[in-house]
C-alpha positions in Angstrom: -6.9 24.8 9.1 -4.1 23.2 7.4 -4.4 20.0 4.9 -2.4 16.8 6.0 -1.9 15.8 2.3 0.0 12.9 2.6 -1.7 11.2 4.7 -5.6 12.3 3.5 -4.6 13.9 0.4 -9.0 15.0 -0.2 -9.0 13.3 -4.1 -9.0 10.0 -2.1 -11.7 10.4 0.4 -15.4 10.0 -0.2 -17.7 12.9 1.2 -18.8 10.0 3.6 -15.1 10.4 4.6 -14.5 6.7 3.3 -10.5 6.8 2.3 -10.1 4.4 -0.8 -6.9 3.2 1.0 -9.0 1.7 3.6 -12.0 0.0 0.6 -8.5 -1.8 -1.5 -7.0 -3.0 1.7 -10.2 -4.2 3.1 -11.3 -5.8 -0.1 -8.1 -7.5 -0.6 -7.5 -6.3 -4.5 -3.6 -5.7 -4.6 -1.3 -3.9 -7.1 -3.6 -3.9 -10.0 -6.8 -3.1 -8.7 -6.4 -1.3 -6.4 -5.1 1.4 -8.6 -8.3 0.7 -11.1 -10.4 1.8 -7.8 -8.0 4.2 -7.2 -8.5 6.3 -10.2 -12.2 6.0 -10.7 -12.7 6.5 -7.3 -10.7 10.1 -7.9 -11.7 10.4 -11.0 -12.1 13.9 -11.6 -11.0 15.3 -8.7 -7.3 15.9 -8.7 -6.4 15.7 -12.7 -8.7 15.1 -15.6 -11.8 13.2 -15.4 -11.1 11.2 -18.5 -7.3 10.5 -18.2 -7.9 9.0 -14.7 -10.4 7.2 -16.3 -8.4 6.1 -18.9 -5.5 5.6 -16.1 -7.6 2.6 -14.9 -8.6 1.3 -18.0 -4.9 0.6 -18.7 -5.0 -1.4 -15.4 -7.9 -3.5 -15.7 -6.6 -4.1 -19.2 -3.0 -5.4 -17.3 -5.1 -7.5 -14.9 -6.9 -9.3 -17.4 -4.0 -9.8 -19.7 -2.5 -11.2 -16.8 -5.1 -13.0 -15.1 -5.8 -15.2 -19.2 -2.1 -15.4 -19.5 -1.4 -17.6 -16.1 
């Protein structure tokens, strides 16, 4: 069976079959917070775990800066 790496990449799915995009859309997280969730949930599944967590932190910091300067 061939995996659909475009529509259902394994690094964005939980063991229970929940997809990251569904969580982001359901909670209406937007770009920055959506990326935080994306990188936290995929941490270590595709790339280096620490790199994924650093990316999540970068987006969270960016969102905090955006919110505090509005």
